[in-house]
C-alpha positions as CSV (number, residue, x, y, z in Angstrom):
1,M,-25.2,3.5,17.6
2,A,-26.6,0.0,18.0
3,A,-25.1,-1.0,14.9
4,A,-21.7,-0.9,16.6
5,E,-22.4,-2.9,19.4
6,G,-21.7,-6.6,19.7
7,H,-19.3,-6.3,16.9
8,G,-17.1,-9.1,18.4
9,L,-13.8,-7.1,17.5
10,T,-10.9,-6.5,19.9
11,F,-9.8,-3.1,20.5
12,P,-7.8,-1.1,19.2
13,L,-9.9,-0.8,15.9
14,M,-9.0,0.9,12.8
15,V,-11.8,2.8,11.2
16,K,-11.7,4.1,7.9
17,P,-14.0,4.9,4.8
18,A,-15.3,2.0,3.0
19,F,-15.2,3.5,-0.3
20,D,-12.0,5.6,-0.6
21,D,-8.3,5.0,-1.4
22,A,-4.9,6.9,-0.9
23,S,-5.4,7.2,2.9
24,G,-8.4,9.3,2.4
25,G,-10.3,9.6,5.4
26,I,-7.3,8.3,7.6
27,D,-5.9,10.8,10.3
28,S,-4.4,10.2,13.8
29,G,-8.0,9.7,15.2
30,S,-8.7,6.6,13.0
31,V,-7.2,4.3,15.5
32,V,-9.8,3.9,18.5
33,H,-9.5,2.2,21.8
34,D,-13.3,2.1,23.1
35,Q,-16.6,1.7,22.4
36,A,-17.5,5.4,22.7
37,A,-14.7,6.3,20.4
38,L,-15.8,4.2,17.9
39,V,-19.5,5.1,17.8
40,A,-18.1,8.7,17.3
41,R,-15.6,7.7,14.5
42,I,-18.1,5.8,12.3
43,D,-20.6,8.5,13.0
44,K,-17.9,10.8,11.3
45,M,-17.3,8.6,8.1
46,L,-21.3,8.5,7.8
47,H,-21.6,12.3,7.8
48,E,-18.3,14.0,7.2
49,N,-17.1,11.3,4.6
50,R,-20.7,10.4,3.5
51,Q,-19.9,6.6,3.3
52,S,-19.9,3.6,5.3
53,A,-17.2,2.8,7.5
54,L,-14.9,-0.2,7.5
55,V,-13.8,-1.4,10.7
56,E,-11.4,-3.8,11.3
57,E,-8.7,-4.9,14.5
58,Y,-5.6,-2.8,14.3
59,V,-2.5,-5.1,13.7
60,E,0.5,-3.7,15.7
61,G,3.3,-4.6,13.9
62,R,5.7,-3.9,10.9
63,E,4.2,-2.6,7.7
64,I,5.5,-4.5,4.8
65,H,4.6,-4.1,1.0
66,C,5.1,-6.5,-1.6
67,A,5.3,-5.2,-5.1
68,I,4.4,-8.0,-7.9
69,L,5.6,-7.5,-11.6
70,G,4.8,-10.2,-14.0
71,D,3.7,-12.6,-11.5
72,H,6.8,-12.5,-9.5
73,P,7.3,-10.6,-6.2
74,L,10.0,-7.8,-6.3
75,P,12.2,-7.1,-3.0
76,L,10.0,-6.0,-0.3
77,Y,9.1,-2.7,1.0
78,E,8.6,-1.5,4.5
79,M,6.9,1.7,6.0
80,Q,8.9,2.3,9.0
81,F,7.0,4.5,11.7
82,K,9.4,6.9,13.6
83,G,6.7,8.0,16.2
84,G,6.5,11.3,17.7
85,D,3.4,13.7,18.7
86,D,0.6,15.4,16.4
87,E,0.0,19.1,16.5
88,H,-2.3,18.6,19.8
89,G,0.3,16.6,21.5
90,K,-0.9,13.1,21.4
91,P,1.0,10.4,19.9
92,L,0.9,9.8,16.3
93,P,-0.4,6.1,16.0
94,K,1.5,3.9,13.4
95,I,-0.4,4.4,10.5
96,I,-0.2,5.9,6.9
97,T,-2.3,9.1,7.6
98,Y,-3.8,11.3,4.6
99,R,-1.4,14.0,5.5
100,A,1.7,11.4,5.9
101,K,1.2,10.4,2.3
102,W,0.0,14.1,0.8
103,D,1.3,16.8,3.1
104,P,5.2,17.2,3.1
105,Y,4.8,19.8,5.5
106,S,3.1,18.0,8.3
107,R,4.5,16.2,11.4
108,D,2.6,12.7,10.2
109,H,4.8,13.0,6.6
110,H,8.1,13.1,8.6
111,A,7.0,10.5,11.0
112,V,7.1,7.9,8.4
113,Q,10.0,6.7,6.1
114,G,10.1,3.9,3.2
115,V,12.8,1.5,3.3
116,C,13.6,-1.1,0.3
117,P,15.1,-3.3,0.5
118,V,14.1,-4.4,4.2
119,P,17.6,-4.9,5.9
120,D,16.5,-7.0,8.7
121,L,13.6,-9.2,7.8
122,D,14.1,-13.0,8.4
123,P,14.2,-15.0,5.4
124,A,11.4,-17.2,6.5
125,L,9.2,-14.4,6.9
126,A,9.9,-13.0,4.0
127,K,9.1,-15.8,2.0
128,T,6.0,-16.4,3.9
129,I,5.0,-12.4,3.1
130,E,5.6,-13.1,-0.7
131,D,3.7,-16.1,-0.6
132,V,0.5,-14.6,0.9
133,A,1.0,-11.8,-1.4
134,M,1.1,-14.0,-4.5
135,R,-2.0,-16.1,-3.5
136,A,-4.2,-12.7,-3.0
137,Y,-2.8,-11.7,-6.1
138,R,-4.0,-14.8,-8.4
139,A,-7.2,-15.2,-6.1
140,L,-8.3,-11.7,-7.1
141,G,-7.3,-12.0,-10.6
142,C,-4.6,-9.4,-10.6
143,R,-2.4,-9.2,-13.8
144,D,0.8,-7.7,-15.0
145,Y,1.7,-5.9,-11.8
146,A,0.0,-5.0,-8.3
147,R,1.0,-4.3,-4.7
148,V,-0.1,-6.1,-1.5
149,D,0.3,-4.2,1.7
150,M,0.4,-6.0,4.9
151,R,0.9,-6.0,8.7
152,V,3.2,-8.5,10.4
153,D,1.7,-9.2,14.1
154,S,4.4,-8.3,16.5
155,R,3.3,-11.4,18.8
156,T,2.7,-13.9,16.3
157,N,4.9,-12.9,13.5
158,Q,1.5,-13.7,11.2
159,P,1.2,-11.3,8.3
160,Y,-2.5,-9.8,7.7
161,I,-3.3,-8.1,4.5
162,L,-4.3,-4.5,4.5
163,E,-4.9,-4.2,1.1
164,V,-4.4,-5.5,-2.4
165,N,-3.9,-2.8,-4.9
166,P,-4.3,-4.1,-8.7
167,N,-3.2,-0.6,-9.8
168,P,-0.7,0.8,-7.6
169,D,0.9,4.5,-8.1
170,L,4.0,4.0,-10.6
171,A,5.3,7.4,-10.2
172,E,9.1,7.7,-9.5
173,S,8.7,8.6,-5.9
174,C,6.5,5.7,-4.8
175,A,6.9,2.0,-3.3
176,F,6.2,0.1,-6.3
177,T,9.1,1.8,-8.3
178,A,11.2,1.8,-5.0
179,S,11.2,-2.2,-5.2
180,A,11.5,-2.3,-8.8
181,Y,14.8,-0.2,-8.7
182,A,15.8,-2.5,-5.9
183,S,15.5,-5.5,-8.0
184,G,17.8,-3.8,-10.6
185,R,15.3,-2.4,-13.0
186,T,15.6,1.5,-14.2
187,Y,12.3,3.3,-14.3
188,E,12.1,2.8,-18.1
189,K,12.8,-1.0,-17.9
190,M,10.1,-1.3,-15.4
191,I,7.4,0.4,-17.6
192,C,8.5,-1.2,-20.6
193,E,8.4,-4.8,-19.0
194,I,4.3,-4.0,-18.0
195,V,3.9,-3.1,-21.5
196,D,5.5,-6.1,-23.0
197,I,3.7,-8.5,-20.5
198,A,0.2,-6.8,-21.8
199,L,1.2,-7.2,-25.3
200,A,2.4,-10.7,-24.9
201,R,-1.1,-11.5,-23.5
202,K,-2.9,-10.3,-26.6
203,A,-1.4,-11.5,-30.1
204,G,-1.7,-8.6,-32.3
205,P,-0.4,-7.4,-35.5
206,K,3.3,-6.5,-35.5
207,K,2.8,-3.0,-36.5
208,V,1.3,-2.5,-33.0
209,V,4.5,-3.6,-31.2
210,T,6.2,-1.5,-33.6
211,G,4.2,1.6,-32.8
212,V,4.8,1.1,-29.1
213,D,8.7,0.6,-29.6
214,A,8.5,4.0,-31.7
215,L,6.9,5.7,-28.8
216,L,9.2,4.3,-26.0
217,R,12.3,5.2,-28.2
218,E,10.8,8.6,-28.6
219,Y,10.4,8.9,-24.9
220,M,14.0,7.8,-24.0
221,A,15.5,10.3,-26.8
222,K,13.8,13.3,-25.3
223,K,14.6,12.2,-21.6
224,Q,18.4,11.9,-22.8
225,Q,18.3,15.4,-24.3
């Protein structure tokens, strides 16, 4: 594929669908190490995933997620990679594949582990990660809450943004909630805080606030039964 030649990027490269989310289209073959593999992977994106391919240099290093709530960073979350082989006996790449995220019976799933707060991160590096996350958050016009995922280059300690997610998953088992828990918040407090921030942005009749409060009280009462 001529379009893939002369790209000026340094292998290994990460190839993923340009218009997908939640690790869709990402598997152990998403990291390519030569031109032939790159061309084959782009062809797969075009014909099997039926969309353009996003190609970027693979960053070897730690994966750190920074959740943001109310324009303030929460405790950082690390996705740790344990290694191991896939079902074909090939080493699993240190990425979050679709199966790692959604298939609890797969080897991919058991090869990753989330940790929050991150126990051994240099304070200066943690500050840099939070600063980069907040600048990206503001640059893209995010508000109320978001999550910025990064890789920290193992050679330079430079953080690189993988994704700015303006609407991250708020399920109790997900990274954003883990960061909220690590900050001392309960799940209910986290949700109420997001609602309060949104309401504060738009002044409205008192009955609107009262209605939200009533719904939250009803939810809490049912949860305690």
